[in-house]
All heavy atoms as an XYZ file, in Angstrom:
762
protein
N       0.843     -1.175      0.000
C       0.000      0.000      0.000
C       0.893      1.244      0.000
O       1.801      1.347      0.810
C      -0.902     -0.024      1.245
C      -1.673      1.238      1.467
S      -2.638      1.297      3.009
C      -3.578     -0.184      2.923
N       0.596      2.173     -0.882
C       1.346      3.418     -0.935
C       0.759      4.427      0.056
O      -0.346      4.225      0.585
C       1.299      4.035     -2.348
O      -0.051      4.451     -2.611
C       1.792      3.060     -3.405
N       1.477      5.519      0.287
C       0.988      6.574      1.164
C      -0.333      7.130      0.615
O      -1.282      7.362      1.367
C       2.013      7.690      1.332
C       1.397      8.915      1.935
C       1.132     10.089      1.320
C       0.904      9.064      3.273
N       0.512     10.958      2.189
C       0.369     10.349      3.394
C       0.869      8.213      4.383
C      -0.202     10.822      4.578
C       0.305      8.694      5.565
C      -0.221      9.989      5.659
N      -0.407      7.354     -0.697
C      -1.628      7.916     -1.278
C      -2.827      6.985     -1.084
O      -3.936      7.458     -0.836
C      -1.427      8.241     -2.759
C      -0.545      9.462     -2.951
O      -0.462     10.321     -2.075
N       0.115      9.547     -4.086
N      -2.612      5.690     -1.196
C      -3.697      4.729     -0.955
C      -4.136      4.765      0.504
O      -5.335      4.731      0.801
C      -3.249      3.320     -1.342
C      -3.056      3.132     -2.826
C      -2.332      1.842     -3.189
O      -1.552      1.307     -2.353
O      -2.533      1.367     -4.317
N      -3.160      4.840      1.406
C      -3.470      4.913      2.833
C      -4.205      6.206      3.159
O      -5.210      6.206      3.877
C      -2.186      4.803      3.663
C      -2.327      4.988      5.164
C      -3.297      3.976      5.769
C      -0.957      4.878      5.825
N      -3.715      7.297      2.625
C      -4.346      8.599      2.859
C      -5.800      8.572      2.374
O      -6.696      9.077      3.046
C      -3.563      9.699      2.140
C      -4.101     11.082      2.352
C      -3.232     12.103      1.641
C      -3.874     13.475      1.700
N      -3.085     14.477      0.990
N      -6.034      7.960      1.231
C      -7.390      7.854      0.687
C      -8.291      7.079      1.646
O      -9.441      7.455      1.875
C      -7.348      7.170     -0.676
C      -8.693      7.063     -1.336
C      -8.584      6.396     -2.694
C      -9.975      6.194     -3.273
N      -9.960      5.444     -4.512
N      -7.765      6.003      2.242
C      -8.544      5.215      3.192
C      -8.898      6.037      4.435
O      -9.996      5.940      4.961
C      -7.795      3.950      3.580
C      -7.753      2.905      2.476
C      -7.103      1.640      2.968
C      -7.074      0.585      1.909
N      -8.399      0.077      1.544
N      -7.944      6.842      4.905
C      -8.197      7.693      6.074
C      -9.280      8.715      5.737
O     -10.217      8.919      6.517
C      -6.901      8.386      6.552
C      -7.199      9.420      7.632
C      -5.893      7.358      7.064
N      -9.174      9.347      4.577
C     -10.179     10.334      4.163
C     -11.548      9.672      4.027
O     -12.566     10.230      4.463
C      -9.749     11.019      2.843
C     -10.896     11.834      2.250
C      -8.528     11.905      3.081
N     -11.593      8.472      3.451
C     -12.865      7.754      3.334
C     -13.474      7.477      4.704
O     -14.691      7.592      4.892
C     -12.665      6.440      2.575
C     -12.454      6.628      1.091
C     -12.038      5.354      0.370
O     -11.831      4.308      1.027
O     -11.902      5.417     -0.868
N     -12.627      7.138      5.670
C     -13.128      6.889      7.035
C     -13.641      8.184      7.657
O     -14.694      8.194      8.292
C     -12.026      6.275      7.912
C     -12.433      6.015      9.338
C     -13.585      5.027      9.492
O     -13.881      4.241      8.559
O     -14.209      5.029     10.570
N     -12.924      9.283      7.463
C     -13.411     10.575      7.960
C     -14.764     10.895      7.345
O     -15.686     11.340      8.038
C     -12.427     11.699      7.626
C     -11.173     11.750      8.467
C     -10.106     12.539      8.070
C     -11.047     11.044      9.648
C      -8.949     12.618      8.826
C      -9.887     11.119     10.414
C      -8.854     11.909      9.999
O      -7.707     11.998     10.747
N     -14.887     10.688      6.049
C     -16.146     10.975      5.361
C     -17.263     10.057      5.851
O     -18.400     10.502      6.024
C     -15.985     10.847      3.848
C     -15.116     11.943      3.272
O     -14.907     12.982      3.895
N     -14.589     11.710      2.085
N     -16.934      8.794      6.065
C     -17.929      7.836      6.543
C     -18.491      8.270      7.890
O     -19.678      8.153      8.164
C     -17.313      6.438      6.650
C     -18.315      5.340      7.003
C     -17.658      4.009      7.263
N     -16.896      3.976      8.502
C     -17.418      3.943      9.729
N     -18.715      3.937      9.897
N     -16.650      3.909     10.797
N     -17.607      8.804      8.734
C     -18.032      9.264     10.062
C     -18.495     10.714     10.040
O     -18.735     11.301     11.087
C     -16.881      9.101     11.056
C     -16.581      7.664     11.371
C     -15.602      7.559     12.509
N     -14.236      7.658     12.027
C     -13.189      7.972     12.776
N     -13.346      8.227     14.054
N     -11.989      8.034     12.265
N     -18.557     11.270      8.844
C     -18.961     12.669      8.642
C     -18.063     13.630      9.411
O     -18.523     14.592     10.027
C     -20.440     12.866      8.991
C     -21.349     12.036      8.111
C     -22.809     12.210      8.425
O     -23.193     12.668      9.491
N     -23.642     11.823      7.477
N     -16.770     13.363      9.369
C     -15.770     14.234     10.006
C     -15.093     15.069      8.918
O     -13.894     14.999      8.715
C     -14.727     13.389     10.743
C     -15.247     12.497     11.849
C     -14.135     11.604     12.390
C     -15.838     13.326     12.972
N     -15.859     15.848      8.223
C     -15.353     16.586      7.068
C     -14.772     17.934      7.483
O     -15.086     18.965      6.911
C     -16.459     16.761      6.036
C     -16.953     15.449      5.486
C     -18.033     15.641      4.478
C     -18.514     14.307      3.963
N     -19.577     14.428      3.001
N     -13.918     17.926      8.455
C     -13.300     19.153      8.934
C     -12.001     19.411      8.175
O     -11.161     18.523      8.044
C     -13.003     19.023     10.429
O     -12.157     20.053     10.848
N     -11.842     20.630      7.679
C     -10.617     20.992      6.971
C      -9.385     20.821      7.854
O      -8.308     20.520      7.363
C     -10.693     22.434      6.478
C     -11.633     22.597      5.297
O     -11.934     21.591      4.626
O     -12.057     23.735      5.036
N      -9.559     21.006      9.153
C      -8.434     20.864     10.084
C      -7.880     19.437     10.021
O      -6.669     19.229     10.009
C      -8.869     21.223     11.523
C      -7.766     20.934     12.519
C      -9.281     22.675     11.600
N      -8.747     18.453      9.943
C      -8.316     17.057      9.875
C      -7.570     16.772      8.570
O      -6.561     16.089      8.562
C      -9.510     16.121     10.001
C     -10.136     16.149     11.369
C     -11.333     15.216     11.416
N     -12.085     15.374     12.632
C     -11.808     14.770     13.765
N     -10.791     13.966     13.858
N     -12.556     14.975     14.829
N      -8.087     17.307      7.475
C      -7.443     17.077      6.182
C      -6.084     17.774      6.109
O      -5.131     17.218      5.581
C      -8.347     17.534      5.034
C      -9.653     16.782      4.974
C     -10.860     17.455      4.983
C      -9.682     15.395      4.924
C     -12.061     16.767      4.930
C     -10.873     14.697      4.874
C     -12.060     15.385      4.882
O     -13.251     14.702      4.840
N      -6.000     18.973      6.653
C      -4.711     19.681      6.688
C      -3.708     18.934      7.570
O      -2.533     18.847      7.242
C      -4.895     21.122      7.170
C      -5.444     22.051      6.099
C      -5.274     23.515      6.466
N      -5.794     23.859      7.778
C      -7.034     24.252      8.038
N      -7.905     24.373      7.058
N      -7.410     24.555      9.261
N      -4.187     18.399      8.683
C      -3.314     17.620      9.571
C      -2.765     16.407      8.829
O      -1.573     16.098      8.920
C      -4.065     17.189     10.824
N      -3.610     15.751      8.058
C      -3.187     14.589      7.284
C      -2.139     14.989      6.244
O      -1.148     14.281      6.049
C      -4.414     13.954      6.617
C      -4.271     12.567      6.045
C      -3.768     11.566      7.072
C      -5.614     12.109      5.477
N      -2.330     16.134      5.611
C      -1.341     16.625      4.638
C      -0.002     16.947      5.308
O       1.063     16.623      4.778
C      -1.866     17.868      3.916
C      -2.971     17.555      2.925
O      -3.056     16.393      2.458
O      -3.754     18.476      2.611
N      -0.059     17.577      6.475
C       1.171     17.914      7.203
C       1.921     16.656      7.615
O       3.152     16.594      7.513
C       0.853     18.751      8.452
C       0.405     20.157      8.147
C       0.036     20.874      9.433
C      -0.572     22.221      9.166
N      -0.996     22.887     10.415
N       1.189     15.658      8.061
C       1.804     14.387      8.449
C       2.436     13.736      7.229
O       3.550     13.216      7.295
C       0.785     13.464      9.132
C       0.427     14.031     10.504
C       1.320     12.038      9.243
C      -0.771     13.373     11.160
N       1.745     13.784      6.097
C       2.291     13.234      4.859
C       3.603     13.913      4.478
O       4.566     13.243      4.104
N       3.650     15.237      4.598
C       4.885     15.971      4.287
C       6.015     15.559      5.224
O       7.157     15.377      4.805
C       4.652     17.480      4.390
C       3.733     18.012      3.298
O       3.539     17.312      2.276
O       3.197     19.126      3.485
N       5.691     15.414      6.503
C       6.677     14.974      7.493
C       7.204     13.583      7.151
O       8.414     13.343      7.156
C       6.047     14.980      8.889
C       6.830     14.225      9.915
C       7.980     14.757     10.468
C       6.415     12.964     10.333
C       8.704     14.059     11.430
C       7.126     12.258     11.284
C       8.277     12.799     11.836
N       6.304     12.668      6.833
C       6.710     11.295      6.524
C       7.591     11.242      5.279
O       8.559     10.482      5.239
C       5.483     10.406      6.332
C       4.635     10.162      7.582
C       3.372      9.399      7.215
C       5.430      9.422      8.648
N       7.270     12.049      4.294
C       8.069     12.084      3.060
C       9.509     12.494      3.343
O      10.432     12.003      2.699
C       7.444     13.031      2.043
C       6.167     12.492      1.435
C       5.491     13.523      0.546
C       4.121     13.021      0.131
N       3.362     14.030     -0.598
N       9.692     13.400      4.300
C      11.036     13.876      4.646
C      11.760     12.912      5.584
O      12.919     12.590      5.375
C      10.951     15.256      5.303
C      10.531     16.341      4.359
C      10.383     17.655      5.082
C       9.774     18.705      4.157
N       9.366     19.894      4.867
N      11.081     12.474      6.617
C      11.717     11.682      7.677
C      11.758     10.181      7.369
O      12.711      9.500      7.728
C      10.967     11.928      8.992
C      11.474     11.172     10.176
C      12.567     11.894     10.883
C      12.968     11.091     12.112
N      13.939     11.698     12.912
N      10.724      9.686      6.714
C      10.599      8.253      6.410
C      10.209      8.075      4.935
O       9.091      7.655      4.635
C       9.543      7.594      7.307
C       9.784      7.785      8.779
C       9.153      8.795      9.491
C      10.659      6.941      9.468
C       9.374      8.965     10.854
C      10.885      7.107     10.825
C      10.241      8.119     11.506
O      10.468      8.289     12.848
N      11.095      8.411      4.011
C      10.733      8.409      2.587
C      10.256      7.062      2.051
O       9.463      7.022      1.107
C      12.006      8.866      1.880
C      13.100      8.750      2.871
C      12.481      8.788      4.230
N      10.675      5.968      2.655
C      10.234      4.648      2.171
C       8.737      4.429      2.390
O       8.122      3.593      1.744
C      11.031      3.525      2.829
C      10.907      3.519      4.339
O      11.035      4.604      4.952
O      10.683      2.439      4.915
N       8.141      5.212      3.282
C       6.715      5.091      3.579
C       5.859      5.480      2.367
O       4.751      4.979      2.204
C       6.351      5.956      4.810
C       4.866      6.119      4.970
C       6.976      5.368      6.055
N       6.380      6.319      1.503
C       5.607      6.792      0.359
C       5.215      5.625     -0.553
O       4.090      5.552     -1.014
C       6.390      7.866     -0.420
C       6.743      9.046      0.498
C       5.610      8.350     -1.636
C       5.607      9.594      1.326
N       6.135      4.711     -0.769
C       5.840      3.549     -1.613
C       5.363      2.347     -0.811
O       4.728      1.458     -1.356
C       7.076      3.169     -2.443
C       7.438      4.195     -3.492
C       6.298      4.485     -4.469
O       5.629      3.534     -4.903
O       6.077      5.670     -4.770
N       5.708      2.304      0.480
C       5.341      1.161      1.328
C       4.845      1.676      2.674
O       5.573      1.631      3.669
C       6.543      0.226      1.491
C       6.215     -0.991      2.325
O       5.057     -1.329      2.535
N       7.245     -1.640      2.831
N       3.613      2.133      2.688
C       3.052      2.727      3.910
C       2.960      1.732      5.052
O       3.010      2.115      6.220
C       1.683      3.332      3.621
N       2.856      0.444      4.726
C       2.778     -0.551      5.792
C       4.058     -0.613      6.617
O       4.039     -1.129      7.730
C       2.438     -1.951      5.233
O       3.398     -2.297      4.244
C       1.043     -1.990      4.655
N       5.143     -0.055      6.094
C       6.383     -0.017      6.877
C       6.225      0.836      8.141
O       7.024      0.715      9.069
C       7.558      0.482      6.029
O       7.383      1.839      5.682
N       5.191      1.663      8.192
C       4.920      2.436      9.405
C       4.631      1.521     10.591
O       4.861      1.898     11.740
C       3.728      3.369      9.205
C       3.988      4.671      8.471
C       2.691      5.391      8.181
C       4.913      5.554      9.281
N       4.131      0.327     10.307
C       3.820     -0.603     11.399
C       5.076     -1.071     12.126
O       4.974     -1.606     13.228
C       3.032     -1.796     10.865
C       1.607     -1.467     10.401
C       0.980     -2.661      9.717
C       0.759     -1.000     11.564
N       6.244     -0.841     11.519
C       7.508     -1.173     12.175
C       7.963     -0.077     13.132
O       8.969     -0.232     13.813
C       8.602     -1.420     11.131
C       8.290     -2.606     10.258
O       7.726     -3.594     10.703
N       8.643     -2.502      8.992
N       7.225      1.023     13.148
C       7.558      2.165     14.004
C       6.426      2.339     15.009
O       5.257      2.419     14.632
C       7.711      3.452     13.169
C       8.716      3.252     12.036
C       8.128      4.621     14.062
C       8.681      4.349     10.991
N       6.767      2.398     16.272
C       5.766      2.603     17.315
C       5.037      3.916     17.084
O       5.653      4.946     16.832
C       6.468      2.601     18.680
C       5.506      2.803     19.807
O       5.028      3.911     20.045
N       5.220      1.736     20.526
N       3.722      3.883     17.171
C       2.899      5.072     16.926
C       3.310      6.226     17.839
O       3.403      7.373     17.394
C       1.429      4.732     17.119
C       0.525      5.920     16.939
C      -0.940      5.664     17.166
N      -1.227      4.420     17.826
C      -2.383      3.801     17.764
N      -3.360      4.311     17.052
N      -2.601      2.689     18.412
N       3.547      5.952     19.110
C       3.925      7.028     20.032
C       5.292      7.602     19.681
O       5.511      8.810     19.822
C       3.911      6.529     21.475
C       2.506      6.204     21.954
O       1.539      6.806     21.436
O       2.363      5.339     22.836
N       6.205      6.763     19.214
C       7.534      7.243     18.821
C       7.450      8.167     17.612
O       8.116      9.203     17.566
C       8.466      6.075     18.506
C       8.825      5.264     19.748
O       8.628      5.760     20.879
O       9.307      4.123     19.570
N       6.630      7.792     16.634
C       6.524      8.625     15.439
C       5.791      9.931     15.753
O       6.138     10.985     15.228
C       5.875      7.866     14.258
C       6.243      8.541     12.946
C       4.387      7.748     14.403
C       5.948      7.698     11.730
N       4.824      9.872     16.656
C       4.155     11.102     17.089
C       5.158     12.035     17.771
O       5.123     13.250     17.562
C       3.016     10.791     18.058
C       1.734     10.355     17.428
C       0.694     10.150     18.547
C      -0.667      9.878     18.037
N      -1.641      9.696     19.128
N       6.027     11.452     18.573
C       7.040     12.248     19.272
C       8.018     12.865     18.275
O       8.382     14.042     18.403
C       7.775     11.390     20.303
C       8.813     12.126     21.112
C       8.249     13.242     21.985
O       7.014     13.337     22.183
O       9.061     14.045     22.489
N       8.449     12.098     17.284
C       9.315     12.639     16.225
C       8.621     13.798     15.514
O       9.237     14.825     15.229
C       9.664     11.568     15.185
C      10.734     10.606     15.648
O      11.374     10.875     16.693
O      10.938      9.587     14.968
N       7.350     13.618     15.231
C       6.580     14.663     14.552
C       6.481     15.905     15.438
O       6.689     17.026     14.968
C       5.189     14.127     14.205
C       4.317     15.136     13.495
C       4.557     15.478     12.167
C       3.248     15.737     14.147
C       3.759     16.405     11.509
C       2.445     16.661     13.499
C       2.700     16.987     12.188
O       1.910     17.901     11.536
N       6.170     15.690     16.714
C       6.060     16.824     17.650
C       7.352     17.619     17.687
O       7.352     18.845     17.634
C       5.709     16.326     19.051
C       5.483     17.459     20.053
C       5.473     16.975     21.478
N       6.735     16.420     21.920
C       7.823     17.137     22.238
N       7.811     18.449     22.149
N       8.930     16.545     22.639
N       8.470     16.909     17.749
C       9.777     17.577     17.814
C      10.103     18.337     16.535
O      10.880     19.288     16.555
C      10.872     16.550     18.086
C      10.853     16.000     19.489
C      11.925     14.950     19.662
C      11.918     14.345     21.038
N      12.910     13.253     21.159
N       9.508     17.925     15.427
C       9.791     18.582     14.146
C       9.007     19.880     13.966
O       9.306     20.665     13.073
C       9.469     17.642     12.976
O       8.071     17.548     12.766
N       8.021     20.102     14.820
C       7.181     21.285     14.692
C       7.810     22.478     15.408
O       8.387     22.321     16.480
C       5.796     20.999     15.272
C       5.062     19.916     14.487
C       3.667     19.766     14.965
C       2.968     21.072     14.679
N       1.548     21.047     14.816
N       7.690     23.660     14.824
C       8.268     24.856     15.466
C       7.717     25.105     16.866
O       8.434     25.565     17.744
C       7.875     25.993     14.524
C       7.549     25.348     13.224
C       7.090     23.957     13.541
N       6.445     24.778     17.069
C       5.822     25.013     18.380
C       6.151     23.911     19.375
O       5.973     24.088     20.576
C       4.288     25.075     18.247
O       3.823     23.808     17.754
C       3.845     26.192     17.330
N       6.587     22.761     18.866
C       6.859     21.628     19.741
C       5.605     20.978     20.284
O       5.654     20.211     21.238
N       4.458     21.291     19.667
C       3.184     20.742     20.126
C       2.472     20.068     18.958
O       2.571     20.493     17.818
C       2.291     21.846     20.685
C       2.858     22.489     21.928
C       1.945     23.552     22.458
C       2.578     24.188     23.694
N       1.759     25.269     24.230
N       1.743     19.015     19.285
C       0.948     18.299     18.294
C      -0.526     18.592     18.580
O      -0.953     18.542     19.737
C       1.274     16.791     18.328
C       0.604     16.053     17.193
C       0.962     16.174     19.649
C       1.092     14.615     17.029
N      -1.269     18.938     17.548
C      -2.680     19.285     17.742
C      -3.521     18.027     17.910
O      -3.099     16.919     17.576
C      -3.193     20.097     16.554
O      -3.350     19.251     15.417
N      -4.720     18.221     18.382
C      -5.649     17.108     18.520
C      -5.959     16.479     17.169
O      -6.073     15.257     17.058
N      -6.093     17.300     16.141
C      -6.378     16.781     14.797
C      -5.202     15.953     14.282
O      -5.399     14.916     13.639
C      -6.675     17.927     13.837
N      -3.990     16.392     14.571
C      -2.804     15.648     14.137
C      -2.698     14.318     14.884
O      -2.428     13.279     14.284
C      -1.544     16.492     14.344
C      -1.475     17.671     13.390
C      -0.467     18.718     13.811
O      -0.194     18.866     15.023
O       0.039     19.416     12.920
N      -2.930     14.354     16.178
C      -2.894     13.130     16.967
C      -3.954     12.150     16.482
O      -3.689     10.951     16.319
C      -3.106     13.458     18.447
O      -3.043     12.289     19.225
N      -5.138     12.654     16.223
C      -6.224     11.835     15.709
C      -5.875     11.244     14.339
O      -6.176     10.077     14.064
C      -7.501     12.673     15.613
O      -8.538     11.927     15.051
N      -5.232     12.035     13.498
C      -4.842     11.557     12.171
C      -3.829     10.422     12.284
O      -3.931      9.418     11.567
C      -4.276     12.706     11.336
N      -2.853     10.557     13.178
C      -1.896      9.462     13.391
C      -2.630      8.197     13.837
O      -2.346      7.103     13.341
C      -0.846      9.834     14.440
C       0.353     10.521     13.873
C       0.622     11.850     14.179
C       1.238      9.848     13.042
C       1.730     12.489     13.659
C       2.353     10.472     12.519
C       2.598     11.805     12.829
N      -3.561      8.352     14.751
C      -4.314      7.189     15.235
C      -5.076      6.525     14.098
O      -5.081      5.292     13.982
C      -5.260      7.600     16.357
C      -4.528      8.005     17.614
O      -3.371      7.639     17.822
N      -5.183      8.777     18.451
N      -5.709      7.331     13.264
C      -6.485      6.758     12.157
C      -5.580      6.130     11.103
O      -5.935      5.112     10.502
C      -7.395      7.814     11.525
C      -8.414      7.230     10.572
C      -9.287      6.158     11.215
O      -9.726      6.331     12.375
O      -9.543      5.129     10.539
N      -4.409      6.696     10.891
C      -3.439      6.094      9.963
C      -3.112      4.678     10.425
O      -3.153      3.726      9.641
C      -2.161      6.960      9.877
C      -2.444      8.228      9.062
C      -0.998      6.175      9.279
C      -1.362      9.292      9.191
N      -2.801      4.543     11.698
C      -2.460      3.218     12.231
C      -3.674      2.288     12.246
O      -3.540      1.088     11.993
C      -1.821      3.333     13.615
C      -0.333      3.607     13.516
C       0.154      4.889     13.324
C       0.587      2.563     13.580
C       1.512      5.134     13.208
C       1.946      2.796     13.471
C       2.402      4.085     13.283
O       3.750      4.312     13.169
N      -4.858      2.829     12.513
C      -6.070      2.003     12.450
C      -6.260      1.442     11.048
O      -6.544      0.248     10.883
C      -7.311      2.810     12.847
C      -7.388      3.087     14.327
O      -6.738      2.427     15.132
N      -8.172      4.087     14.684
N      -6.107      2.285     10.037
C      -6.297      1.838      8.663
C      -5.214      0.840      8.243
O      -5.493     -0.115      7.510
C      -6.332      3.031      7.697
C      -7.561      3.899      7.855
C      -8.853      3.128      7.658
O      -8.975      2.319      6.742
N      -9.826      3.373      8.522
N      -4.001      1.036      8.715
C      -2.934      0.075      8.415
C      -3.249     -1.293      9.027
O      -3.061     -2.323      8.382
C      -1.587      0.578      8.938
C      -0.940      1.693      8.132
C       0.250      2.271      8.905
C      -0.492      1.195      6.770
N      -3.730     -1.288     10.248
C      -4.063     -2.552     10.920
C      -5.245     -3.241     10.237
O      -5.250     -4.476     10.106
C      -4.331     -2.325     12.399
C      -3.053     -2.107     13.179
O      -2.069     -2.812     12.977
N      -3.050     -1.134     14.061
N      -6.226     -2.471      9.806
C      -7.360     -3.051      9.079
C      -6.868     -3.695      7.790
O      -7.249     -4.817      7.462
C      -8.430     -1.967      8.803
C      -9.132     -1.586     10.098
C      -9.430     -2.457      7.753
C     -10.008     -0.364      9.994
N      -6.017     -2.995      7.065
C      -5.492     -3.514      5.795
C      -4.683     -4.791      6.039
O      -4.778     -5.750      5.263
C      -4.642     -2.466      5.098
N      -3.936     -4.822      7.126
C      -3.123     -5.992      7.449
C      -4.010     -7.189      7.776
O      -3.715     -8.319      7.370
C      -2.210     -5.664      8.631
C      -1.155     -6.686      8.993
C      -0.159     -6.843      7.853
C      -0.426     -6.262     10.258
N      -5.101     -6.968      8.479
C      -6.023     -8.045      8.839
C      -6.766     -8.600      7.634
O      -7.166     -9.753      7.622
C      -7.042     -7.547      9.866
C      -6.432     -7.272     11.211
C      -7.413     -6.609     12.166
O      -8.568     -6.383     11.841
N      -6.941     -6.294     13.364
N      -6.936     -7.764      6.596
C      -7.666     -8.197      5.419
C      -6.815     -9.049      4.473
O      -7.340     -9.614      3.534
C      -8.232     -6.986      4.669
C      -9.326     -6.303      5.439
C      -9.823     -5.045      4.756
O      -9.202     -4.515      3.853
N     -10.963     -4.543      5.221
N      -5.534     -9.105      4.738
C      -4.646     -9.900      3.870
C      -4.750    -11.362      4.176
O      -5.039    -11.831      5.183
C      -3.202     -9.453      4.006
C      -2.962     -8.155      3.283
C      -1.492     -7.843      3.262
C      -1.238     -6.632      2.392
N       0.139     -6.296      2.282
């Protein structure tokens, strides 16, 4: 699964739950930009994120931000990314 496929699944889940907030979509884009820089292999193989602890990657992301803080939307997006990865893994 590529990053774009994973991102699409997260957006579909947001839409399914009627969570159509621009803040959530922007958070997902920011996380994608971070992953492209810090973990470039994730772009072609998003499932490789499962080799990284969710809390560790959130901490790396937090440290990369100028404010040093992670928003609720960003934290939620990380959680949904991992949820979608686990769902995809179970379907194999």
